[in-house]
C-alpha positions as CSV (number, residue, x, y, z in Angstrom):
1,M,0.0,0.0,0.0
2,R,2.8,2.4,0.9
3,R,4.5,1.7,-2.4
4,Q,1.2,2.6,-4.3
5,V,1.0,5.9,-2.3
6,R,4.6,6.7,-3.1
7,A,4.0,6.0,-6.8
8,L,0.9,8.3,-6.9
9,I,2.9,11.1,-5.2
10,A,5.7,10.6,-7.8
11,V,3.2,10.8,-10.7
12,A,1.6,14.0,-9.2
13,V,5.0,15.7,-8.9
14,A,5.9,14.7,-12.4
15,L,2.6,16.2,-13.7
16,V,3.4,19.5,-11.9
17,V,6.8,19.6,-13.4
18,C,5.4,18.9,-16.9
19,A,2.8,21.7,-16.5
20,G,5.5,24.1,-15.5
21,A,7.6,23.1,-18.5
22,V,4.6,23.7,-20.8
23,A,4.1,27.1,-19.3
24,A,7.7,27.9,-19.8
25,L,7.6,26.9,-23.4
26,F,4.7,29.3,-24.1
27,L,6.1,32.2,-22.2
28,L,9.7,32.1,-23.4
29,P,10.8,32.9,-26.9
30,D,11.2,30.0,-29.3
31,G,10.4,27.5,-26.5
32,K,13.7,27.9,-24.8
33,A,14.0,27.3,-21.1
34,G,14.4,30.2,-18.8
35,E,13.6,31.3,-15.3
36,T,10.0,32.0,-14.4
37,S,10.3,32.0,-10.7
38,S,7.1,33.1,-8.8
39,E,9.2,34.7,-6.2
40,P,10.0,38.4,-6.6
41,S,13.4,38.8,-8.1
42,S,15.7,41.6,-8.9
43,S,16.5,40.2,-12.3
44,A,14.0,40.7,-15.1
45,I,11.8,37.8,-16.3
46,T,11.6,37.6,-20.1
47,L,8.1,36.7,-21.1
48,F,8.2,37.4,-24.8
49,S,11.0,38.2,-27.2
50,K,10.9,38.4,-31.0
51,E,12.6,40.2,-33.8
52,K,10.5,43.0,-35.5
53,K,10.6,41.1,-38.7
54,E,8.7,38.2,-37.1
55,I,5.8,40.4,-36.0
56,A,2.8,40.5,-38.4
57,S,0.6,42.9,-36.4
58,I,0.1,44.7,-33.1
59,Y,-3.5,45.4,-31.9
60,V,-3.8,48.0,-29.2
61,K,-7.0,48.8,-27.3
62,N,-6.8,51.3,-24.5
63,K,-8.9,54.1,-22.9
64,L,-8.1,56.3,-25.9
65,G,-9.4,53.9,-28.5
66,E,-8.1,51.0,-30.6
67,F,-5.9,50.5,-33.6
68,T,-3.9,47.9,-35.4
69,I,-0.3,48.3,-36.7
70,V,0.6,45.9,-39.5
71,Q,3.9,45.0,-41.2
72,K,3.9,45.7,-44.9
73,G,7.2,43.9,-45.3
74,N,10.9,44.7,-44.7
75,E,10.1,45.9,-41.2
76,V,7.9,48.7,-42.6
77,F,4.9,49.1,-40.3
78,E,1.8,51.2,-40.7
79,I,-1.8,51.7,-39.6
80,P,-3.7,50.9,-42.8
81,E,-6.3,53.7,-42.6
82,L,-3.5,56.2,-42.1
83,S,-1.1,54.8,-44.6
84,E,-1.3,57.9,-46.9
85,L,-0.4,60.3,-44.2
86,P,3.1,61.3,-43.1
87,K,4.3,59.0,-40.2
88,N,5.5,59.8,-36.8
89,E,8.5,57.5,-37.0
90,Y,9.4,58.0,-33.3
91,M,6.1,56.7,-32.2
92,F,6.3,53.6,-34.4
93,S,9.8,52.9,-33.3
94,S,8.9,53.3,-29.6
95,L,5.9,51.1,-29.7
96,L,7.6,48.4,-31.7
97,S,10.6,48.3,-29.4
98,G,8.2,47.8,-26.5
99,A,6.3,45.0,-28.3
100,S,9.4,43.1,-29.4
101,E,10.4,42.2,-25.9
102,I,8.2,42.0,-22.8
103,K,9.9,41.6,-19.4
104,A,8.6,41.5,-15.9
105,E,10.4,42.8,-13.0
106,S,8.7,40.5,-10.5
107,V,5.6,38.4,-9.8
108,I,3.3,40.4,-7.6
109,S,0.6,37.8,-7.1
110,E,0.3,34.1,-8.2
111,T,-3.5,33.9,-8.0
112,P,-5.0,37.4,-7.4
113,D,-8.4,37.5,-5.8
114,N,-9.1,41.1,-6.7
115,L,-8.1,42.2,-10.2
116,E,-9.6,45.6,-9.6
117,A,-6.8,46.3,-7.0
118,F,-4.3,46.2,-9.9
119,G,-6.5,48.0,-12.5
120,L,-6.8,44.7,-14.3
121,D,-10.6,44.4,-14.1
122,K,-10.8,46.6,-17.2
123,P,-7.3,46.3,-18.6
124,D,-5.7,47.8,-21.7
125,T,-5.0,45.1,-24.3
126,V,-2.1,44.5,-26.6
127,K,-2.2,41.5,-28.9
128,I,1.0,40.8,-30.8
129,S,0.5,38.4,-33.8
130,L,3.4,36.6,-35.4
131,K,3.9,35.9,-39.1
132,K,4.4,32.1,-38.5
133,G,1.3,31.9,-36.4
134,G,0.5,32.3,-32.8
135,D,0.1,35.4,-30.7
136,F,0.9,36.9,-27.4
137,T,-1.7,39.0,-25.5
138,L,-0.8,41.5,-22.8
139,L,-3.3,42.9,-20.3
140,I,-2.1,46.1,-18.7
141,G,-3.5,47.5,-15.5
142,S,-2.7,50.6,-13.4
143,K,0.7,52.0,-12.5
144,L,2.5,50.8,-9.4
145,P,2.9,53.3,-6.5
146,N,6.3,54.2,-8.0
147,K,4.4,55.8,-10.9
148,T,6.8,54.1,-13.4
149,N,6.0,50.4,-13.7
150,Y,2.7,48.9,-14.5
151,Y,0.8,45.9,-13.2
152,F,0.1,43.5,-16.1
153,M,-0.9,39.9,-16.9
154,V,-0.3,37.6,-19.9
155,E,-3.4,36.0,-21.3
156,G,-3.5,32.4,-20.2
157,D,-1.4,33.1,-17.2
158,S,-3.0,33.7,-13.8
159,R,-0.1,35.7,-12.3
160,V,0.1,39.5,-11.9
161,Y,3.5,40.9,-12.8
162,S,5.2,44.3,-12.4
163,S,6.7,45.5,-15.6
164,A,10.4,45.8,-16.3
165,T,9.9,47.1,-19.9
166,N,8.3,50.4,-20.8
167,L,4.6,49.8,-21.3
168,E,3.7,53.5,-21.4
169,Y,3.3,53.7,-25.2
170,F,0.6,51.0,-25.2
171,V,-1.4,52.9,-22.5
172,V,-1.2,56.5,-23.7
173,S,-1.2,56.1,-27.5
174,N,-4.0,56.7,-29.9
175,K,-3.7,56.2,-33.6
176,L,-3.5,59.9,-34.3
177,G,-0.2,59.9,-32.4
178,F,1.3,57.9,-35.2
179,V,0.7,60.7,-37.7
180,S,3.7,63.1,-38.0
181,N,3.2,66.4,-36.2
182,A,5.6,68.2,-38.4
183,V,3.4,70.9,-39.9
184,V,6.3,72.4,-41.9
185,G,9.5,70.5,-42.2
186,D,10.3,70.5,-45.9
187,I,12.3,73.7,-46.0
188,D,16.1,73.3,-45.9
189,T,17.1,75.3,-42.7
190,S,20.7,74.3,-43.0
191,K,21.2,77.0,-45.6
192,D,20.4,80.8,-45.6
193,L,16.7,81.2,-46.1
194,D,15.6,82.8,-49.3
195,V,12.4,84.7,-48.5
196,V,10.5,85.5,-51.7
197,R,7.1,86.5,-50.2
198,L,5.0,86.4,-47.0
199,E,1.3,87.2,-46.8
200,F,-0.5,87.2,-43.5
201,G,-4.3,87.3,-43.6
202,G,-7.4,86.0,-41.9
203,K,-10.3,87.6,-40.1
204,V,-8.0,89.2,-37.4
205,R,-6.8,91.6,-40.1
206,A,-8.8,94.2,-42.0
207,K,-6.2,94.0,-44.9
208,P,-3.5,91.4,-45.5
209,I,0.1,92.1,-44.6
210,I,2.2,91.4,-47.7
211,V,6.0,91.4,-47.6
212,E,8.0,90.9,-50.8
213,K,11.7,90.7,-51.7
214,N,12.8,94.0,-53.2
215,P,13.6,93.4,-56.9
216,E,16.1,96.2,-56.7
217,F,18.0,94.7,-53.8
218,S,21.5,93.4,-54.4
219,S,23.9,92.0,-51.8
220,A,26.6,94.2,-53.5
221,D,24.5,97.3,-52.9
222,S,23.4,97.7,-49.3
223,T,21.7,101.1,-50.0
224,K,18.5,99.3,-51.2
225,P,16.2,97.6,-48.6
226,R,16.0,93.8,-48.9
227,Y,12.3,93.6,-48.2
228,L,9.3,95.8,-48.8
229,V,5.9,95.8,-47.1
230,T,3.4,96.4,-50.0
231,S,0.1,96.0,-47.9
232,P,-1.7,97.4,-46.0
233,K,0.7,100.3,-46.8
234,K,3.9,100.7,-48.7
235,V,6.9,100.9,-46.3
236,V,10.3,99.3,-45.9
237,A,10.3,96.0,-44.0
238,D,12.8,95.5,-41.2
239,T,15.2,92.8,-42.5
240,G,15.8,91.4,-39.1
241,K,12.1,91.0,-38.3
242,V,11.4,89.4,-41.7
243,D,14.2,87.0,-41.3
244,G,13.1,86.2,-37.8
245,F,9.5,85.4,-38.9
246,A,10.9,83.4,-41.9
247,S,12.9,81.3,-39.4
248,L,9.8,80.5,-37.4
249,L,7.8,79.7,-40.6
250,S,10.4,77.4,-42.0
251,S,9.9,74.8,-39.2
252,I,6.6,74.3,-37.4
253,T,5.9,71.3,-35.2
254,A,2.4,70.7,-33.7
255,E,1.9,69.4,-30.2
256,S,-0.6,66.8,-31.4
257,V,-2.9,65.8,-34.2
258,A,-6.6,66.7,-33.6
259,A,-8.1,65.0,-36.7
260,V,-7.3,63.4,-40.0
261,Y,-9.4,63.6,-43.1
262,P,-11.6,66.1,-41.3
263,T,-15.3,66.4,-42.2
264,E,-17.0,69.6,-43.1
265,E,-18.6,69.6,-39.6
266,Q,-15.2,69.2,-38.0
267,L,-13.7,72.0,-40.0
268,Q,-16.6,74.2,-38.9
269,N,-16.2,73.2,-35.3
270,F,-12.4,73.9,-35.4
271,G,-13.0,77.4,-36.9
272,L,-11.2,76.4,-40.1
273,K,-14.0,77.3,-42.5
274,N,-13.6,81.0,-41.6
275,P,-10.0,81.0,-40.4
276,R,-8.9,83.4,-37.6
277,A,-5.5,83.8,-39.3
278,T,-3.7,82.7,-42.5
279,V,-0.3,82.8,-43.9
280,D,0.9,82.0,-47.4
281,Y,4.6,82.1,-48.1
282,E,7.5,81.1,-50.4
283,I,10.8,80.4,-48.7
284,S,13.8,78.7,-50.4
285,G,11.7,77.3,-53.2
286,V,9.0,75.8,-51.0
287,K,5.5,77.3,-51.1
288,V,3.3,76.9,-48.0
289,S,-0.3,77.9,-47.1
290,L,-1.5,77.6,-43.5
291,I,-4.9,78.3,-42.0
292,L,-5.3,78.9,-38.3
293,G,-8.7,78.3,-36.8
294,D,-10.0,78.7,-33.2
295,I,-7.9,78.7,-30.1
296,K,-8.4,75.9,-27.6
297,D,-6.4,75.8,-24.3
298,D,-3.8,78.1,-25.8
299,R,-3.5,76.0,-29.0
300,Y,-4.6,76.8,-32.5
301,Y,-6.3,74.4,-34.8
302,V,-4.0,74.5,-37.9
303,M,-4.1,73.0,-41.3
304,R,-1.6,73.1,-44.2
305,K,-3.1,73.3,-47.7
306,G,-3.0,69.9,-49.4
307,V,-2.5,67.9,-46.2
308,P,-5.7,66.4,-44.7
309,I,-4.6,66.8,-41.1
310,V,-5.8,69.1,-38.4
311,Y,-3.0,69.9,-35.9
312,L,-3.0,71.5,-32.5
313,V,-0.1,74.1,-32.3
314,P,0.7,76.1,-29.2
315,T,0.0,79.8,-29.7
316,G,3.6,80.5,-28.5
317,A,4.9,78.6,-31.5
318,V,3.3,80.9,-34.0
319,P,3.9,84.5,-32.6
320,W,3.3,85.9,-36.1
321,S,-0.3,84.7,-36.2
322,E,-2.0,87.9,-35.3
323,V,0.6,90.6,-35.6
324,G,0.1,93.9,-37.4
325,Y,2.3,95.3,-40.2
326,E,4.2,97.4,-37.6
327,A,5.7,94.2,-36.3
328,I,7.4,93.7,-39.7
329,A,7.9,97.2,-40.9
330,T,11.1,99.1,-40.1
331,N,10.9,101.5,-37.2
332,L,12.4,104.2,-39.4
333,V,10.0,106.8,-40.8
334,F,12.1,107.1,-44.0
335,Y,14.2,104.8,-46.2
336,I,15.2,106.9,-49.2
337,Y,18.5,106.4,-50.9
338,I,20.3,109.7,-51.3
339,G,21.6,108.7,-54.8
340,D,18.0,108.5,-56.1
341,L,17.2,112.1,-55.3
342,E,17.2,115.3,-57.3
343,S,16.3,117.6,-54.4
344,V,15.2,117.8,-50.7
345,A,13.0,120.7,-49.6
346,I,12.1,121.6,-46.0
347,K,9.4,124.1,-45.0
348,G,7.9,125.3,-41.8
349,K,9.0,126.3,-38.3
350,G,10.9,129.3,-39.8
351,L,12.6,127.3,-42.5
352,D,12.1,127.4,-46.3
353,Y,14.9,125.8,-48.2
354,R,15.4,123.5,-51.2
355,F,18.6,121.6,-51.5
356,D,19.5,120.5,-55.1
357,L,21.7,117.5,-55.6
358,A,24.0,116.8,-58.6
359,G,26.2,113.8,-59.2
360,E,26.5,111.0,-56.6
361,G,29.0,109.2,-54.5
362,S,32.3,111.1,-54.2
363,D,31.1,113.4,-57.0
364,L,28.0,114.6,-55.1
365,K,27.5,118.3,-55.0
366,V,24.7,120.1,-53.0
367,S,23.5,123.6,-53.5
368,Y,20.7,125.9,-52.5
369,S,19.7,129.5,-53.2
370,G,22.5,130.8,-50.9
371,G,25.2,128.9,-52.5
372,E,27.0,125.5,-52.3
373,L,26.9,123.4,-49.1
374,D,29.6,121.2,-47.5
375,V,28.8,117.7,-48.8
376,D,29.9,115.8,-45.7
377,N,27.9,118.1,-43.5
378,F,24.9,117.7,-45.8
379,R,25.3,113.9,-45.6
380,S,25.2,114.1,-41.8
381,W,22.0,116.3,-42.0
382,Y,20.4,113.7,-44.3
383,T,21.4,110.9,-41.9
384,V,19.4,112.7,-39.2
385,L,16.4,112.7,-41.5
386,M,16.7,109.0,-42.3
387,T,17.1,108.0,-38.6
388,T,13.8,109.6,-37.5
389,R,12.1,106.7,-35.7
390,V,8.5,105.7,-35.2
391,E,7.5,106.0,-31.6
392,E,4.0,104.5,-32.0
393,V,1.6,103.2,-34.6
394,V,-1.9,104.6,-34.1
395,K,-5.4,104.0,-35.5
396,E,-6.6,107.5,-34.9
397,S,-6.7,110.1,-37.7
398,Y,-5.6,113.7,-37.1
399,E,-6.5,116.9,-38.9
400,N,-3.6,117.6,-41.1
401,K,-2.2,121.0,-40.2
402,P,1.5,120.4,-40.5
403,E,4.2,122.5,-38.8
404,L,7.0,121.0,-40.9
405,T,7.0,119.5,-44.4
406,L,9.8,117.6,-46.1
407,T,9.6,117.0,-49.9
408,F,11.9,114.5,-51.5
409,T,12.0,114.8,-55.3
410,Y,13.4,111.9,-57.3
411,K,15.7,112.1,-60.3
412,G,13.7,113.1,-63.4
413,G,11.3,115.1,-61.3
414,K,8.4,112.7,-62.0
415,R,8.0,111.3,-58.5
416,K,8.0,112.8,-55.0
417,T,7.6,111.8,-51.4
418,V,6.0,114.3,-49.1
419,A,6.3,113.9,-45.3
420,E,4.2,116.2,-43.1
421,F,4.6,116.5,-39.3
422,T,1.6,117.7,-37.3
423,P,1.8,118.3,-33.5
424,V,-0.7,116.2,-31.5
425,G,0.3,117.0,-27.9
426,S,2.4,115.1,-25.4
427,R,5.6,116.2,-27.3
428,R,4.6,114.1,-30.3
429,Y,4.0,114.6,-33.9
430,F,1.7,112.8,-36.3
431,C,3.7,111.9,-39.5
432,S,1.9,111.3,-42.8
433,I,3.6,110.3,-46.0
434,D,1.9,111.4,-49.2
435,G,-1.3,112.2,-47.3
436,H,-1.4,108.9,-45.5
437,G,-0.1,108.1,-42.0
438,D,-0.5,106.1,-38.8
439,V,2.6,106.8,-36.9
440,L,3.7,109.2,-34.2
441,V,7.3,110.5,-33.7
442,L,8.8,112.2,-30.8
443,A,9.0,116.0,-30.9
444,E,12.7,115.7,-30.1
445,H,13.3,114.3,-33.6
446,V,11.5,117.2,-35.3
447,D,13.3,119.7,-33.1
448,K,16.7,118.2,-34.0
449,I,15.8,118.4,-37.8
450,V,15.0,122.1,-37.3
451,R,18.2,122.8,-35.3
452,D,20.4,120.9,-37.7
453,T,18.9,122.6,-40.8
454,N,20.0,125.9,-39.3
455,K,23.4,124.5,-38.6
456,L,23.7,123.3,-42.2
457,I,22.9,126.8,-43.5
458,K,25.4,128.4,-41.2
459,G,28.1,125.8,-42.0
460,E,28.2,124.5,-38.4
461,P,29.1,120.8,-37.9
462,I,26.1,118.4,-37.5
463,S,26.2,115.4,-35.1
464,T,24.1,112.4,-36.0
465,L,23.8,111.4,-32.4
466,P,20.3,111.9,-30.9
467,G,19.8,115.2,-29.0
468,E,23.0,116.9,-30.2
């Protein structure tokens, strides 16, 4: 009888050992033996390990939705319904790295009584299917108290593990995260940017702001401005400001993707049917059109023409979105090359002179009714005119009763620029050019022009420094 009992015990032990071996064959890659101790261990327990080329698909279902990544071949993975959209390669790489090898840090519970305690009553699911058949399903629960690792189970295994590999991407990913968030990334920023044209529009502006490369500009001739603002008024653009905006426009990355292949209803809801702001530009041979819709949580809904993706871009990443022309225009009232002029006249505040120019460069001669002027001193006086700065751009209109008028007549006498300065209080003057204006200048600029004109006539040296 004792011999029979011993035999039965031996058979039972053998069955337990065999069952453990079968479990090990399923849980370890290629059926190779390995440690699956139920006791917590400092060494990671490998539960699944395959090369990417062996994976046929990865199905993910979490609180954000569900999607399937499939391998097209040669380790090229895609989400079929998003295959025509630019890919977020980082997201694909991160999720695939996590799916290729699953490790546990330790066994938390052999036979848990309460799955809810581990967040496994309603787990996130990851099913990894292999090309040669078979699959591996991971059930992911909540984070451990350390806020890094996750509780998880393997389908067909009753144990609860703590993760040793990063399971974050399975839990926080939705399929839109696999669409590239590079709104503009096709302009070569490794070279100097060639800005051809910028146009800022949208309902935030009464008229579009248009900036164009000056066709008369030459790198060999710095007397001509590089860029011109041609709308809503014609002024010289500040080169530094234009280049700064061009740098921002040449590379734009969204925080996330809000929708793909948006419906008409979505476009309406995002404010993209009647966009808040727009920008069309050509930089370094690349033409781009962007529309900016409503703002949600300090983020614009943004689309690029020809790309069926709605992005969410932080407002701080597009500081050009709602600026006025003054943010691009030079802060100088004038930008008139002396070599283009036939004469400069000044009238008002006790002055009434016309200075006639002949020749140019080192051959320049300047005369007026009282005789010939010292050319170097005249150049200093002209520099004072050209460095008159805008103090403020205003929307108000003022009755035009100028105290001082400057008239620049160009060679050939067919074109003039007339600048008028009207006092508006607070030691400021309203300046209009050819009858149109929206800028104020400080009275000290006007006072210096008057003082220096008297010095010019008297032959006294003129300083180009402010206030002197």
